[in-house]
C-alpha positions in Angstrom: -10.7 16.5 -28.5 -8.7 18.5 -31.3 -5.7 16.8 -32.6 -3.2 17.8 -35.4 -3.3 14.5 -37.1 -3.8 10.8 -36.5 -0.3 9.9 -35.1 -0.5 6.2 -36.6 0.0 7.8 -40.1 3.2 9.6 -38.9 4.5 6.4 -37.4 3.8 4.0 -40.1 3.8 6.4 -43.1 0.8 4.7 -44.3 -1.8 6.7 -46.4 -4.6 6.8 -43.9 -6.8 9.8 -43.7 -5.8 12.3 -40.9 -8.3 13.1 -38.1 -8.6 16.4 -37.0 -9.8 15.4 -33.6 -8.3 13.2 -30.8 -11.8 11.6 -29.9 -13.5 12.1 -33.2 -12.8 10.6 -36.4 -14.5 11.2 -39.7 -16.5 8.1 -41.6 -13.8 8.2 -44.5 -11.1 8.2 -41.7 -12.8 5.1 -40.1 -12.9 3.2 -43.4 -9.3 3.9 -44.2 -8.2 2.9 -40.6 -10.2 -0.3 -40.8 -8.7 -1.0 -44.3 -5.4 -0.6 -42.7 -5.8 -3.5 -40.1 -5.8 -6.1 -42.9 -3.3 -8.6 -41.6 -1.1 -9.6 -38.5 1.8 -7.5 -40.1 -0.3 -4.3 -40.1 -1.5 -4.9 -36.6 2.1 -5.4 -35.5 3.0 -2.0 -37.1 0.2 -0.3 -35.2 1.5 -1.6 -31.8 5.1 -0.8 -32.6 4.0 2.6 -33.5 2.1 3.0 -30.3 5.0 2.0 -28.2 7.2 4.6 -30.2 4.6 7.3 -29.1 4.7 6.0 -25.5 8.5 6.5 -25.5 8.3 10.1 -26.7 5.5 10.9 -24.3 7.8 9.8 -21.3 11.1 11.0 -22.8 9.8 14.4 -23.5 7.5 15.1 -20.6 6.0 12.5 -18.4 9.2 11.7 -16.4 10.2 15.3 -16.1 7.0 16.8 -15.3 6.2 15.3 -11.7 10.0 16.0 -11.0 10.2 19.8 -12.2 7.0 20.2 -9.9 8.2 18.2 -7.1 11.2 19.0 -4.8 14.2 17.1 -6.1 15.2 19.2 -8.9 17.4 22.4 -9.1 16.8 24.2 -12.5 19.8 25.9 -14.0 19.3 29.6 -13.8 19.5 30.2 -17.3 17.1 27.4 -18.4 13.6 28.6 -19.7 12.5 25.1 -20.4 10.1 24.1 -17.7 10.1 27.3 -15.9 6.5 27.8 -15.8 5.9 24.3 -14.3 8.7 25.0 -11.9 7.4 28.1 -10.4 3.8 26.9 -11.0 2.7 29.6 -13.3 1.4 27.3 -16.1 -1.0 29.1 -18.6 -3.7 27.3 -20.6 -2.5 28.9 -24.0 0.9 26.9 -23.7 0.5 24.5 -26.7 4.2 23.9 -26.7 4.9 23.1 -23.2 4.0 20.5 -20.9 0.5 21.9 -20.7 -0.3 21.2 -24.3 1.9 18.3 -25.0 1.1 15.9 -22.4 -2.6 16.3 -23.3 -2.1 16.1 -27.0 0.4 13.2 -27.0 -1.3 11.2 -24.3 -4.6 11.1 -26.2 -2.9 10.4 -29.5 -1.5 7.3 -27.7 -4.9 6.4 -26.4 -6.6 7.0 -29.8 -4.0 4.3 -31.3 -4.8 1.9 -28.5 -8.3 2.1 -29.4 -8.0 1.6 -33.0 -5.9 -1.7 -32.2 -8.7 -2.8 -29.7 -11.6 -1.9 -32.3 -10.1 -3.3 -35.4 -7.6 -6.1 -34.1 -10.5 -8.7 -33.6 -11.1 -8.5 -37.5 -7.7 -9.7 -38.0 -8.1 -12.8 -35.8 -11.4 -13.6 -37.8 -9.6 -13.4 -41.0 -6.6 -15.3 -40.0 -7.8 -17.5 -36.9 -4.5 -19.3 -36.8 -3.1 -16.1 -35.7 -5.6 -15.5 -32.8 -3.3 -15.9 -30.0 -0.8 -13.2 -31.2 -3.7 -10.8 -32.2 -4.9 -11.3 -28.7 -1.4 -10.4 -27.4 -1.5 -7.2 -29.3 -4.7 -6.2 -28.1 -3.7 -6.9 -24.4 -0.8 -4.6 -24.9 -3.2 -1.9 -26.4 -5.3 -2.3 -23.1 -2.3 -1.9 -20.8 -1.1 1.1 -22.8 -4.5 2.8 -22.6 -4.7 2.1 -19.0 -1.3 3.6 -18.4 -1.9 6.8 -20.3 -5.3 7.4 -18.8 -3.9 7.2 -15.3 -0.8 9.5 -16.2 -3.4 12.2 -17.8 -5.4 11.8 -14.6 -2.6 12.3 -12.5 -1.4 15.4 -14.5 -4.7 17.1 -15.1 -6.7 16.0 -12.1 -6.3 16.2 -8.3 -5.0 12.9 -6.6 -7.7 10.4 -6.0 -8.4 11.0 -2.5 -8.8 14.8 -2.9 -12.4 14.3 -2.0 -13.6 11.3 0.0 -15.4 9.7 -2.8 -13.1 10.5 -5.8 -16.1 12.5 -7.4 -13.8 15.4 -8.5 -12.7 15.6 -12.0 -10.2 13.3 -13.3 -9.7 13.1 -17.1 -11.7 12.5 -20.2 -12.0 8.6 -20.5 -11.8 7.6 -24.0 -12.7 3.9 -24.5 -13.6 4.1 -28.4 -13.5 6.0 -31.4 -16.4 8.3 -31.1 -18.5 9.8 -33.8 -17.4 13.0 -35.2 -20.6 14.6 -33.7 -19.8 13.3 -30.2 -19.0 15.5 -27.3 -16.6 14.3 -24.9 -16.3 15.5 -21.0 -14.1 14.7 -18.1 -15.0 11.7 -15.9 -14.7 11.8 -12.2 -11.4 10.5 -10.7 -13.2 7.5 -9.5 -14.6 6.7 -12.9 -11.1 7.3 -14.5 -9.4 4.9 -11.9 -12.1 2.4 -12.3 -11.7 2.4 -16.2 -7.8 2.1 -15.5 -8.2 -1.2 -13.5 -10.9 -2.6 -15.8 -8.4 -2.2 -18.8 -5.8 -3.9 -16.9 -7.9 -6.8 -15.8 -9.0 -7.2 -19.4 -5.2 -6.9 -20.5 -4.3 -9.4 -18.0 -7.0 -11.9 -19.3 -6.0 -11.6 -22.9 -2.3 -12.5 -22.7 -1.9 -16.0 -24.1 0.0 -18.7 -22.2 2.7 -18.5 -25.0 3.4 -14.9 -24.8 7.2 -14.1 -24.3 7.3 -10.5 -24.4 10.4 -8.9 -22.7 10.4 -5.9 -20.4 10.1 -3.6 -23.5 6.4 -4.8 -23.9 3.6 -4.9 -21.8 3.0 -8.2 -20.0 1.0 -9.8 -17.3 3.6 -8.7 -14.7 3.3 -5.1 -15.9 -0.5 -5.1 -15.6 -0.1 -6.5 -11.9 2.7 -4.0 -11.3 0.5 -1.0 -12.5 -2.5 -2.3 -10.5 -0.5 -2.3 -7.2 0.5 1.5 -8.1 -3.1 2.3 -8.6 -4.4 0.5 -5.5 -1.7 2.5 -3.4 -2.8 5.8 -5.1 -6.5 5.0 -4.3 -5.5 4.0 -0.6 -6.7 0.4 -0.9 -3.8 -1.1 0.7 -4.9 -4.8 1.1 -5.1 -4.9 -2.9 -1.8 -3.0 -3.1 0.0 -5.5 -1.1 -1.6 -8.3 -2.9 -0.6 -7.3 -6.4 2.7 -6.2 -5.4 3.5 -9.3 -3.6 2.3 -11.4 -6.7 4.7 -9.3 -9.0 7.7 -9.9 -6.5 7.0 -13.7 -6.1 5.5 -14.9 -9.5 7.4 -13.7 -12.4 11.1 -14.5 -11.8 12.2 -11.1 -11.2 14.8 -10.1 -8.7 16.6 -7.0 -7.4 19.2 -6.1 -9.7 22.6 -6.8 -7.6 24.6 -3.9 -6.4 27.3 -4.6 -8.9 25.1 -4.3 -11.8 22.9 -1.1 -10.3 24.7 1.5 -12.1 24.9 -0.3 -15.4 21.2 -0.9 -15.3 20.8 2.8 -15.9 24.0 3.9 -17.7 24.6 1.1 -20.3 22.1 -1.0 -22.4 21.4 -3.6 -19.8 17.9 -4.3 -19.0 18.5 -5.0 -15.3 16.8 -8.2 -13.7 14.1 -6.0 -11.9 13.0 -4.4 -15.0 9.0 -4.8 -15.5 8.3 -2.2 -18.2 10.8 -0.2 -19.9 10.6 1.9 -23.2 13.0 1.1 -25.8 15.1 4.0 -26.8 16.8 2.3 -29.8 16.9 4.9 -32.8 14.9 7.3 -30.7 15.7 10.7 -29.4 16.5 11.4 -25.9 15.3 14.5 -24.3 16.0 13.3 -20.8 19.8 12.8 -21.7 19.9 16.7 -22.9 18.2 17.7 -19.8 20.7 15.9 -17.5 23.8 15.9 -19.7 26.5 16.1 -16.9 28.8 18.4 -19.0 26.2 21.2 -19.2 22.9 20.1 -17.4 19.7 22.1 -17.5 18.6 20.5 -14.3 20.5 19.1 -11.3 19.5 17.1 -8.3 18.3 19.3 -5.5 20.3 19.9 -2.3 17.2 18.0 -0.6 18.0 15.0 -2.5 21.9 14.9 -2.2 21.4 15.3 1.5 19.5 12.2 1.7 22.7 10.3 0.8 25.1 12.5 2.8 23.2 11.9 6.1 22.9 8.3 5.7 22.8 5.8 8.4 26.3 5.3 9.5 25.3 2.2 11.5 24.6 0.2 8.3 27.6 -1.5 6.5 28.9 -0.5 3.4 28.1 2.5 0.9 24.7 3.2 -0.9 25.5 2.5 -4.5 22.7 4.7 -5.5 24.7 8.0 -4.6 27.0 6.9 -7.4 24.2 8.1 -9.8 24.7 11.5 -8.5 28.2 11.9 -9.9 30.6 11.1 -12.7 34.2 10.9 -13.7 34.7 11.4 -17.3 37.2 9.4 -19.5 39.5 12.4 -19.5 39.4 12.2 -15.5 37.2 15.3 -15.1 35.0 14.8 -12.1 31.4 16.1 -11.9 29.4 16.1 -8.7 25.8 17.1 -8.2 24.6 15.6 -11.5 22.1 12.9 -12.3 23.4 10.0 -14.3 20.0 8.0 -14.5 19.5 9.1 -18.1 23.1 9.0 -19.6 24.6 6.2 -21.5 28.2 6.1 -20.4 29.5 3.2 -22.4 32.5 3.6 -24.7 30.6 3.5 -27.8 29.8 6.0 -30.6 27.5 8.7 -29.6 25.0 7.5 -32.6 24.8 4.4 -30.7 24.1 5.4 -27.2 20.5 5.4 -26.0 18.4 5.4 -22.9 15.3 3.2 -22.0 13.2 5.0 -19.2 11.7 2.7 -16.7 8.1 2.8 -16.1 7.7 -0.1 -13.7 10.5 -2.0 -11.9 10.7 -4.5 -9.0 12.2 -2.1 -6.6 8.8 0.1 -6.7 6.9 -3.1 -5.8 8.9 -3.5 -2.6 8.4 0.3 -1.9 4.7 -0.1 -2.5 4.2 -3.2 -0.3 6.4 -1.5 2.5 4.1 1.7 2.6 1.1 -0.2 2.2 1.8 -2.7 4.7 2.9 0.1 7.2 -0.4 1.8 6.5 -2.0 -1.5 7.3 -0.2 -2.0 10.5 2.1 -4.7 9.5 5.1 -3.1 10.3 7.4 -6.1 10.2 6.6 -6.6 6.6 7.3 -3.1 5.8 10.6 -2.9 7.7 11.7 -6.2 5.8 11.1 -4.7 2.5 13.0 -1.6 3.2 15.8 -3.8 4.7 15.9 -5.7 1.5 16.3 -2.6 -0.5 19.1 -1.1 1.6 20.9 -4.5 1.7 21.1 -4.5 -2.1 22.2 -0.9 -2.3 25.0 -1.8 0.2 25.9 -5.1 -1.1 25.2 -7.0 2.2 22.5 -9.4 3.5 19.1 -8.1 4.6 19.9 -9.4 8.2 22.8 -6.7 8.4 20.5 -3.9 7.9 18.4 -2.8 11.3 15.6 -0.8 10.7 15.0 1.2 13.7 11.7 2.8 14.6 9.5 3.3 17.6 6.1 3.8 15.9 4.4 3.4 12.4 4.6 7.0 11.6 8.4 6.9 12.1 8.7 4.0 9.8 6.5 5.4 7.4 9.0 8.3 7.1 11.8 5.9 6.7 9.9 4.3 3.8 9.3 7.8 2.0 13.2 8.4 2.4 13.8 5.0 0.9 11.4 5.9 -2.1 13.3 9.0 -2.7 16.7 7.3 -2.8 15.5 4.5 -4.9 13.2 6.3 -7.4 14.6 9.7 -7.4 14.0 11.8 -10.9 12.2 8.8 -12.4 8.8 10.6 -12.5 7.1 10.0 -9.3 7.8 12.7 -6.9 5.1 15.3 -7.2 2.5 12.6 -7.3 3.9 10.8 -4.1 3.7 14.4 -2.4 0.0 14.9 -3.6 -1.4 11.3 -2.8 0.1 11.6 0.8 -1.5 15.1 1.0 1.9 16.5 2.2 3.2 20.0 1.8 5.6 20.6 -0.9 9.1 21.8 0.6 12.1 22.6 -1.5 15.4 23.8 -0.4 16.1 27.7 -0.6 18.8 27.0 -3.5 16.7 25.0 -6.0 16.0 28.4 -7.9 12.2 28.5 -7.7 10.1 31.5 -6.6 7.9 28.7 -4.9 9.5 26.9 -1.9 6.6 25.7 -0.1 3.1 24.6 -1.0 0.8 23.2 1.5 -1.8 20.6 0.3 -4.3 21.1 -1.3 -3.4 23.6 -3.9 -4.9 24.1 -7.4 -1.6 24.7 -8.8 -0.2 21.0 -8.5 -2.4 20.2 -11.6 -2.1 21.7 -15.1 -4.6 23.7 -16.8 -6.6 21.9 -19.6 -5.3 23.4 -22.8 -7.2 26.2 -24.3 -7.1 24.8 -27.7 -9.1 21.8 -26.2 -11.6 23.9 -24.5 -12.2 26.0 -27.6 -12.7 22.9 -29.7 -14.8 21.0 -27.3 -17.4 22.9 -25.3 -18.2 20.0 -23.3 -14.6 19.8 -21.7 -14.4 21.2 -18.1 -11.6 23.5 -17.4 -9.4 23.4 -14.1 -9.6 26.1 -11.4 -6.3 27.6 -12.8 -7.8 27.8 -16.1 -8.3 31.5 -17.3 -11.2 30.0 -19.2 -14.4 29.7 -17.0 -17.6 27.9 -17.6 
């Protein structure tokens, strides 16, 4: 797959030879890259650079795409950014929109992870006293490779259960630095997910007992949390329950208390439920610019705000999550119908403000376990998990929350509403709709020409970029690509 340059060079400003291809590296380039991995400091720089790329990937496109193509966004009428994805008219020639950038940037991250995985062991051989630390770095690379392969499969391939055996196309699985003459084709969704899980198991096995990475780094908890998500997408509910339960019970995490919930998003507090966040220190903030409450390009849709306006009045307290849909500025001006999840409201200099996107947090594990338990027939566990989230949101004990339902499908509907209230605009919505084979249904005021889309539909996945198809004749297009083979 053709690339514009080896991103590792850009991140570390080292004199490595640029590669012209995502999946292909010239022999001279390989030699230079191998020489770069000379000691633990170089390995540290490579891993840091890969995290920096991952932040850019999520801040620029990976959080927004599944929300723009979902049903919880209202696009500002004069906004041209994201219009093609909002109206499901993406074109394969769009190199500078989500179509091109998610593909390009995703494979740059994977390429960097592969370099760490391939050349990292030589550092441990030369410096055996650093072998545990090297192993931790390689473990993080495996996690990031798994995460991005999953994201690319979700964006460019239909959901795992689209076919009974997941034999439909996923994404191109890249687990090594191929020869320049190698041709890469897309794997099936089944093979893609299998590789994701294999990478997560490898990552989990490589972390040393002394590893102390915080939420801004991959960790054993992050591996199991991502496994729980993957298994839910696959419909493997028993494994999904098992992994989510391990994350909930084994890593000292707890739901961020109600009084700290807004600050978890709007200030530089990590939050006690953070499993994996991306460090926005000294980084740009595309998300902030899109949702800036003074002049947003995107708003929460009426469908989202209605969820909180029609809340269950029999439950005590108010839902703290609704406070992230409005803001009162220091001058007293009140803004309603805005999203504050990506805005640093601390009273500090603008140059010091930041946002650290969540990729995995404990609330999602409760939601995953609730949905999987409900699908497995364990309704009491599902109801208890939803009660825990509602109780946190209202500042009461779970025993004060009575989850009323008559049958499993009704409880499942409550779980999905809870999922929207908890994870809104964090990069999940389109994938939740498609993995559940639901009809996309938007409110009439959202501003899109597409208000309803039954499942299945080819438009819920992006076309493979034309630059990729032209460069790699073995790459298979999607049905919505103009280029056919």
